[in-house]
N, C-alpha and C positions, 0 to 999 in steps of 0.2 A: 526587339528580337522576337522574333516568331519560333515557337518551338513546335516543330513537324513531329507529332506522335505516330510514330513509323510502327506497323502491325508487327508485334515480335515477342515471343514468349518473356515472360519474365525471367531473370537468370535464375538459376537452382543455387547459387553461392555467389558470393562475392568475388569477382575475378578482377586483374587488372583490367584497366582500360587502355586499348590497344594503343591510341596516339596520347603523350602525356597531356594532362590539364591542368592548369595551375590552378590554386586554390581560389584566387578571384574569378577565373571562368567558373568553377564548379558553384560558387556562389550566384554568378549571374544565371546558372541554370534552376539551381533551387529557388532564387528569387523569382526566375520568370514563371515556375510550375505553380508557386503560389498566386502570383498575381493571375494566372490562367484560370485556377481553381475558385476566382472571385476572392482571394484574402487582399488584407490591405496591412501588411505588415508596417510596422512603425520604423523608419530608419534615422530617427534625429540623432540616434547616438553612436551612427557609423561616421567614423572621421570624415571630413570633406575630400580630402585625397583620394582615399578609399571608396569613396561611393561615386566619384567621378569616374575611377579607372571601372568600376562595375557596370555605369552606364554606359560608358564607352565600347566596353566588351557587348554589352546587350545590343547596342544600336550597330554593332558590325558582324554579330554572328547571321550565320545562315539558319539554315534547318540543323537539328540535332535529332539524331535518330533515337528512337525508343529505349535501345539498348544502353546507350550511354547517359540518357537521363534515368534510367533504373538503376545503373550502377553506382550514379552520384548521388543519387537518395541513399540507397544501401549502405554505402561508404560513409555519410553522413550520420545514418542512423546506427552504423556499427561503433562509430566515434561516441556517440551516446552511450553505448552499453559498455565501452571500455573506460568511461566516468565512473562506471558504478551503479548507472540508475537502474530503477524498478518500477514496474507498472503502478504498483500500489504507492510509492514514496516520489522520488525526485523529479521521474519522469511527468507524472500527473501533476505535480507543483507547476513543473515547466509548462505543460501543456494549459494549465489553468491561466497562467500569466500572460498567457498570448492571447486569450479571448478578448475580443474588441479590436484585435489588430489581425486576427487571421479567421477565416471563415471557420463555422463549425464544421461544414463540410469538408474543410482542407485540415482541419484537426482530427478528424475521424479517420481520413486518408493515412495521416502521418502516423495516428496512433496504430490503426490497422497494420500498416507496412512496417511498423517497428516490431509488433508482436510476433511477425510473420517471417522476419529476418532470418536467414538462417544461423547468424551470428548470436542469435538471444539463447540464453539458457531456457531449456523446455521448462523448468519451475517459473520462470517468469511469462511464459506463455499461459500454464495453467492459472497462474494468480490473475490473468488478466480478465479471465472468465467472469462474468456477475455472479453473483450468490445463486439464483436461481437457476443459472446453466449447468453451475457446478455441482450443485444439489442434485439435480436430475439426473445427472451423469453416473452421479455416485451410489444412487439408489440402486441400480442395476448392477452394481460392482461388488466384489467378496468385500467382507466387513475389514478384514487386515488389508487392503487396497483403500478404503476409505479413511481408515485410520492414517495410513500412510499417507495420503495426500494432506489430509487437515492438518497432519504434523509440519508437513511441509510449508505450506502457505502462511502468510500472516496470519495471528491469532484473530484478528477483527474479523477479516472474511471468513477464517473459518467456524468463526460463532455465528456469522450470520448464515453459512450453509447449515451448522447444526440446528439453528433454529426453524427451519424449513422442512426438516425432517419428521418423520412421526417419531411421538414421544419413546415408542420401544425401538427404534432404528437409533435414534440419537443414542440411547443409553447404551445399547450394546456397541455401538460406535466408539463411543467414551470409553468403555470396558477393553476393547479392542487395542485404543491406545495406550491405556495404563498397563495392558497385560504383554504389551510387543515386544518382543526379544530384538536384540541388535541384528538390523538389516544392512546388508553389503551397499556400497556404493553404487555398484552396479546395477542390484535390484531395484534400487531406489528410482536408478536414472531409466530402467525399462518402463518401470510402473507410471514415473511423468510422461514418457514419451506415449504410452498406450492411452494415457487419459487426454493428452493433446489432440492426439488423432483422432480420439472418440469426439471430443468437441468440436474440434478446428476442420476435421477430415482432410489431414496435411500428415506430411512426413516432418516430424520435429527435428531440429536437427542433432564422502559428503554424510557424509553421515549426520544424524541428530546431535545436537550439543547439550540437549536437555535430557533429562530422565522422561520417562512418559508419563509419570504422575504430574511430573511439572509442565509438559506440555496441554495434558487435559486441563491443568489449574488455568493456564494461561488462554485457552480457549473459552473457558468457563468466564474468566475476568471480563473478557468483552463481549459476552452475550448479552442480551438485552435481558433488563432485571427480572421480567417475567418469564420468560424462557429458564433463566439461571435457576430461579425459584423451582419452576417445575421439574426441572430436571435433578437438582439437587434432593427435591424431595421425593422421587422417583427412586433416587438412590439409596436413600434412608430408608424406606419400605422394603426395600427388595435387594440392597446390599451394603448395609450400614457400614461394614468394614471401609468399603472403597469410598464411601460419602466421607468418611473422616479423613482419609486420605488426601482426598481432593482438597476438603476443606482446609487442611492443614498447609496446602501451597496456594491456594488462592490470594488474591491481594485485589479487592474491589474498593471501589470509592469510599464506601462504608468504614473500611478497614484505616483510611488515614491516621484519625484519631489515635487508633491504640497502638499503630505501626510506624507513624512517622514522627522521627525526635523533632522537637519543638525547633532547634537552631537549625534543622535543614529546610522550614516552611518557606523561607525566603527563596531559596535556590528554586525549590519545586513550583512555585507561582511564575519565575521566569523562565520556565520551558514553555510556555504557551503564551499567545496572546491575549492582551487584557480582557478583550471581550469573548473568547473562550473562556477564561477564568470565572467571568462575572456568571456566564451562563451555567458553567458547572455547579457556581455556589447559588444560585438562584433557587432552587427547590430543594436545599439541602442544607439547615439552619444549624445542623449539629456539626457537621463538616467545615462549614461555613465559620462558625465561630472558633472552631480549633484553628483554622486556618490564619482567621483574621487576628486571633490572639499571639500569631508568632510573628506577627510583623511590626514595622514600628507605628506609635499611635497615629502619626501623620498619615502615613499610607493606609493604616486599617479605617480610619475614618472616610478618607477618601473614598474608599471601595464600600463600605456600610452606606456612603450616601447614593452612590452611582447603584448599588443593589436596590436600594429603594426607589428609584427612579426607573428602574428597569422593566420594560414590558414583562408581563407573564410568558414563560420559556415553555415549548411543548415537552412532554416528556421525551419523546423523540431526538431533540435538539439538546436537550439537557444531558441525556446519555450519551451523545455524541460527545458532547465536550467533556463531559467526566473519563471517558476513554481516553482521549487525547491527554489529559493530565495525568492519567495511569502510565501511560506511554511514557511520558518525562519521568515520570519516578522511575520506571522501570530502568531508563536508560541512564540515569542519574547513578542508582543504584549498580548497573554494570559494570559503569566506568570506574566505580568506587569514589565517587564524589558524595556519596551519602550513605548510611547503613540503616535499613530497616531494622525496626524491633521483631524479634522472634518471641512466638508465642512461651518459649520455656525461659525466655528472659523475665527478670524480674522489672516492674515498673520504676 
């Protein structure tokens, strides 16, 4: 099939295609676009009959105008959004799984098209920015705007943005998060649209569920240890009451022995891949011993042997692994599968 990319302005929204096209025709168009972009998709898992139909369609098609190609791609991306994908979660995992089968250039085109699709939530657009890009944008914004943005995006990304700020600006932004009052969903949406337009120079197509202090604590949880220590020291020196409030809601890797129930250790170790667990434990002997002591003797001995054979882990990689385990623990807590020990509870 030859796809004729006819000069045409991209559609501003997903609209029905004039002539009905079957799903297999759409699949043929998508496959042709990927192949034209130099991609090499793996088709081994497609049923032989379905694959034959797609090949027949590709062989019989004439030219396909640019508008039809755009609409098919946008419809495909919109369906991804309907599955609840997010840029920092499932979509990135999906794109990562395509590496080796689809060229990097094609993957980047898919990612950009997804972010700019009118059907994508404005906060997904904002969260698609890299930390440096978002930090540069927020440095020129009002503190309350910056606080709102950091509260809406994933805590891991917010921690990276915070780490790039000047110390005084970072502390003031954290205070703005903690002291923020209820903001209407409409205002939050307007803030997201404004930031999206500032970063992407385009028109963008709920409220918080946590308290301000909890939002600040979550961001601190995922900050690099040296940045977290620097911020906490700054709070202790300039605002000790706020420092104490943040400390009470934080949950870092170092808190695992004091706040995780020994009976829950087995469950939390299953939230990450074994390789990630090993990287998280390699440079943390105290936490590693606590976790290993909560596992069966056979599994603990096996992990000890693998840890002894594991090459040194860089601090950055170790902290990334620790954060993944923290995310897993928080998800188990949110679902009610485990209960963390609070500061006021007896040992």
